[in-house]
C-alpha positions in Angstrom: -117.5 -96.8 24.8 -119.1 -94.8 27.8 -117.8 -94.6 31.0 -119.5 -97.3 33.4 -119.1 -94.7 36.6 -121.7 -92.8 38.8 -122.1 -89.4 37.5 -120.4 -88.5 40.5 -117.0 -89.5 39.5 -116.4 -87.8 35.6 -113.7 -87.5 34.2 -112.5 -83.0 34.0 -110.8 -82.7 30.9 -108.7 -78.7 31.0 -108.7 -77.1 28.2 -106.8 -74.4 27.1 -103.9 -72.6 25.0 -99.9 -73.0 25.9 -98.8 -70.2 28.6 -102.8 -70.8 30.2 -102.3 -71.8 33.7 -103.5 -75.3 33.1 -100.8 -77.0 35.4 -101.9 -75.3 38.4 -105.5 -75.7 38.1 -105.4 -79.2 37.5 -103.1 -79.4 40.8 -105.2 -77.9 42.6 -108.9 -80.0 41.2 -107.2 -82.7 42.2 -106.1 -82.0 45.8 -109.7 -81.5 46.6 -111.1 -83.6 44.7 -108.7 -86.7 45.7 -108.0 -87.0 41.4 -104.8 -88.0 39.8 -103.6 -85.9 36.8 -102.9 -87.3 33.1 -100.9 -85.2 30.7 -102.3 -84.9 27.5 -99.1 -83.2 25.7 -97.0 -85.0 23.2 -93.4 -83.4 24.0 -94.1 -83.6 27.7 -93.5 -87.2 27.5 -89.7 -87.2 26.4 -87.3 -87.4 29.8 -85.0 -84.5 29.7 -87.1 -82.2 27.7 -87.7 -79.7 30.6 -86.8 -76.0 29.4 -88.5 -75.8 26.3 -92.0 -78.2 27.2 -93.7 -76.6 30.2 -94.0 -79.4 31.9 -95.6 -78.7 35.1 -92.7 -78.2 37.4 -91.3 -80.4 40.8 -93.2 -78.4 42.8 -96.5 -79.2 41.6 -95.7 -83.0 40.7 -95.5 -83.3 44.6 -98.2 -81.8 45.7 -100.4 -84.1 43.3 -99.7 -87.7 41.7 -99.5 -86.8 38.0 -99.0 -89.6 34.6 -98.0 -89.5 31.6 -95.1 -87.5 31.4 -91.6 -88.1 30.9 -92.4 -92.1 29.7 -90.2 -91.9 27.1 -86.4 -91.0 26.2 -85.8 -88.4 23.3 -84.4 -90.4 20.9 -87.8 -92.5 20.9 -90.9 -91.5 18.7 -94.5 -91.5 19.8 -97.8 -91.3 18.2 -101.4 -90.4 19.6 -102.4 -93.8 19.3 -99.3 -94.9 22.0 -100.8 -92.1 23.8 -104.2 -93.3 23.5 -102.6 -96.5 24.5 -101.7 -96.0 27.2 -104.5 -93.3 28.5 -107.5 -94.9 27.8 -106.1 -98.3 29.6 -105.4 -95.7 33.0 -108.4 -94.0 33.6 -110.4 -97.2 33.0 -107.8 -98.2 36.2 -108.7 -95.2 38.1 -112.7 -94.5 37.7 -112.7 -98.4 39.0 -110.6 -97.3 42.1 -113.1 -94.7 42.7 -109.8 -91.6 41.6 -110.9 -89.0 39.1 -109.2 -88.7 35.9 -107.8 -85.4 35.6 -106.7 -84.7 31.8 -104.7 -81.6 30.9 -104.9 -80.9 27.2 -101.7 -79.5 25.3 -101.5 -81.0 22.3 -105.9 -81.2 21.5 -105.1 -83.8 19.0 -105.0 -86.0 21.4 -108.0 -84.9 23.6 -110.2 -85.2 20.4 -108.9 -88.9 19.4 -109.7 -89.4 23.1 -112.9 -87.9 23.3 -114.6 -89.0 20.0 -111.8 -91.9 18.5 -109.1 -92.0 16.8 -108.9 -92.0 13.7 -108.8 -95.1 11.6 -109.5 -95.0 7.9 -109.5 -97.7 5.6 -110.1 -101.8 5.9 -107.0 -103.0 5.1 -106.1 -104.9 2.7 -104.2 -108.4 3.4 -102.7 -109.1 -0.6 -101.1 -104.9 -0.4 -99.6 -105.4 2.8 -98.8 -108.9 2.3 -96.3 -107.2 -0.7 -95.3 -104.1 0.9 -94.4 -105.8 3.6 -91.7 -108.0 1.2 -90.1 -104.6 0.2 -87.3 -103.2 2.4 -87.8 -100.0 4.3 -85.6 -97.2 2.7 -87.7 -98.5 -0.8 -91.2 -98.1 1.2 -89.9 -94.6 3.2 -88.8 -93.8 -0.9 -92.0 -94.8 -2.0 -94.3 -92.5 0.5 -92.0 -89.7 -0.4 -93.3 -89.7 -3.6 -96.8 -89.9 -2.4 -97.0 -87.8 0.5 -93.6 -86.2 1.7 -95.6 -84.9 5.0 -95.7 -88.9 6.0 -92.7 -89.2 5.1 -91.4 -86.8 6.9 -93.1 -87.3 10.2 -92.3 -91.4 9.6 -89.3 -92.7 10.5 -87.8 -95.1 7.3 -87.2 -98.3 10.3 -90.8 -97.5 11.3 -92.1 -100.4 8.7 -95.9 -101.1 10.5 -96.5 -97.0 9.6 -94.9 -96.7 6.6 -97.2 -99.9 5.0 -100.2 -98.4 6.7 -99.7 -95.1 4.5 -98.5 -96.4 1.5 -101.4 -99.0 2.2 -104.3 -95.7 2.8 -102.7 -94.0 -0.8 -103.5 -97.3 -2.3 -106.8 -98.3 -1.5 -108.4 -94.8 -1.7 -106.3 -92.2 -3.4 -106.0 -90.2 -0.8 -102.9 -90.0 1.4 -103.0 -90.6 5.4 -102.1 -86.6 5.7 -104.8 -85.5 4.0 -107.4 -88.1 5.7 -106.1 -87.1 9.1 -106.1 -83.7 8.3 -109.9 -83.8 7.1 -110.7 -85.9 10.8 -108.7 -83.5 12.3 -110.1 -80.5 11.2 -114.2 -82.0 11.5 -115.9 -80.0 13.8 -117.3 -82.9 16.4 -121.3 -83.4 15.0 -122.7 -81.7 18.3 -122.7 -84.0 20.8 -122.0 -83.0 24.0 -121.4 -86.1 25.8 -118.6 -87.9 24.8 -116.0 -91.4 25.4 -115.8 -91.4 29.2 -118.7 -88.4 29.8 -116.0 -86.0 30.6 -116.5 -82.6 32.7 -114.7 -79.9 30.3 -113.4 -76.8 32.1 -111.1 -74.1 29.6 -109.7 -71.6 30.4 -110.4 -68.4 27.9 -107.8 -65.5 27.5 -107.8 -62.2 25.6 -105.3 -63.0 23.5 -102.7 -59.8 24.0 -102.6 -61.0 27.6 -101.5 -64.5 26.5 -99.3 -63.1 24.2 -97.5 -61.4 27.6 -97.3 -64.9 29.2 -95.7 -66.6 25.9 -93.0 -64.0 25.5 -92.8 -64.2 29.8 -92.4 -67.5 29.2 -90.0 -68.4 26.2 -87.7 -65.1 27.6 -87.3 -67.4 30.7 -86.3 -70.8 28.8 -83.3 -68.4 27.2 -82.8 -66.2 29.9 -83.5 -67.9 33.2 -84.5 -65.9 36.7 -82.1 -67.0 39.7 -85.6 -67.5 41.8 -85.5 -70.9 41.8 -89.6 -70.4 42.3 -89.9 -69.2 39.2 -87.6 -70.9 37.1 -87.1 -74.2 39.0 -84.9 -76.0 35.9 -81.5 -76.0 36.2 -80.2 -75.1 33.4 -82.2 -73.3 30.2 -83.0 -74.2 26.9 -80.5 -73.2 25.0 -77.4 -75.0 27.3 -80.3 -78.7 27.8 -80.5 -78.4 24.4 -77.0 -78.4 23.2 -76.2 -80.6 25.7 -78.9 -83.4 24.2 -77.7 -82.8 20.7 -74.5 -83.2 21.7 -75.0 -86.4 23.8 -76.7 -87.9 20.7 -80.3 -88.0 22.4 -82.4 -86.1 20.4 -84.8 -87.9 17.8 -86.3 -86.5 14.7 -89.6 -85.7 16.6 -88.0 -84.5 20.1 -86.1 -82.4 17.8 -88.7 -80.8 16.1 -90.4 -79.5 19.3 -90.9 -76.2 20.1 -87.6 -74.1 21.3 -85.6 -76.9 20.5 -85.5 -76.9 16.7 -84.7 -73.4 17.0 -81.5 -73.7 19.3 -80.5 -76.0 17.3 -81.0 -74.0 14.5 -78.9 -71.5 16.4 -75.8 -73.9 16.9 -75.9 -75.2 13.5 -75.2 -71.6 12.6 -78.2 -70.6 10.9 -78.8 -67.3 13.1 -78.2 -65.5 16.3 -79.6 -66.7 20.1 -81.6 -63.7 19.8 -83.6 -64.8 16.9 -84.2 -67.8 17.8 -85.8 -66.5 20.7 -87.4 -64.3 18.8 -88.3 -66.8 16.7 -90.0 -68.9 18.7 -91.9 -66.2 20.9 -93.7 -65.9 17.4 -93.6 -69.5 16.7 -95.4 -70.6 20.1 -97.7 -67.3 19.5 -99.1 -68.5 16.7 -99.4 -72.0 17.9 -101.5 -70.7 20.6 -103.5 -69.2 17.4 -103.6 -72.5 16.2 -104.7 -73.6 19.7 -108.0 -71.6 20.1 -109.3 -72.6 16.3 -108.8 -76.2 18.0 -110.4 -75.4 21.5 -113.6 -74.2 19.0 -115.2 -77.6 18.4 -115.6 -78.7 21.4 -118.5 -78.6 22.4 -120.1 -78.4 26.3 -116.6 -76.7 27.5 -117.7 -74.7 30.4 -115.2 -71.3 29.9 -113.7 -69.7 32.9 -112.0 -66.5 32.1 -108.4 -66.8 33.3 -107.1 -62.9 32.3 -106.6 -62.3 35.9 -104.3 -65.4 36.7 -106.0 -65.8 40.0 -105.8 -69.4 40.7 -107.8 -69.6 43.5 -110.9 -67.8 42.2 -110.5 -70.1 39.1 -110.6 -73.2 40.9 -113.3 -72.2 43.1 -115.4 -71.3 40.3 -114.1 -75.0 38.5 -115.5 -76.8 41.7 -118.5 -74.8 41.1 -119.1 -76.3 38.0 -117.9 -80.0 39.0 -120.2 -79.5 42.1 -123.4 -78.2 39.9 -123.1 -81.2 37.4 
């Protein structure tokens, strides 16, 4: 599917590691270009989960309209397909209204699926699907656990549609859906520099020591927020927010796996101290940023900006120069 809009209104996709300043740049570009922002983050979709998901703070969301943030409850599950079903028509609608979409990546899998298309897998087998549909969900989940434990961990026992699809893929191909999705996920792009919607890709590049310092500082604030609300705009720390949501039964299977929240929950369960939870969150977030850097190399045609000094004005000017030159 190619965009039908003129080149002057190509969507912008902002890439970069966690804690890299993507949200600030997106808002500044939206202000200058009359755009609206679409979040592409698998955890920022959850309401009530603010302290640990690095959502754009109110000071930013007041400056530009944001979409696909705070749209579901933490008890809900949410997939890349769910996100695409919302993002695709929204992008088309904004373009038709002559509004530039600015897509901010936090979950690179979402961006890959948006730009290159989603992994589809083999065609369905109506007879097999009918047989599986007659099987109780608990048995389906048990069968999936035996052949594809990773998928069984991701898919809730009551999500019959996804359980059937995962088993169908295995019985049809002899490969698990986890294996096939991983092959799709790991595959480098075919070399094309024009993706669906023909976007302009702008990436924020950081030297590893500098981004690690920013990550450590962010996690420190999550666990021990400063009083300055311009630095920490949320009413609770990550441990306070996590405990409140857990006590209220508001953390579903997917939400409780979120980085930081999982470590606090393990602390609350007595597995280790709060200080250890903070340190583990730092380590895992730095590891996540490393994985993101590997992912980002797969995107073709990215205009990279060196972001180490965190100068938002300079980065905005450079990004505007890129947009104007294309």
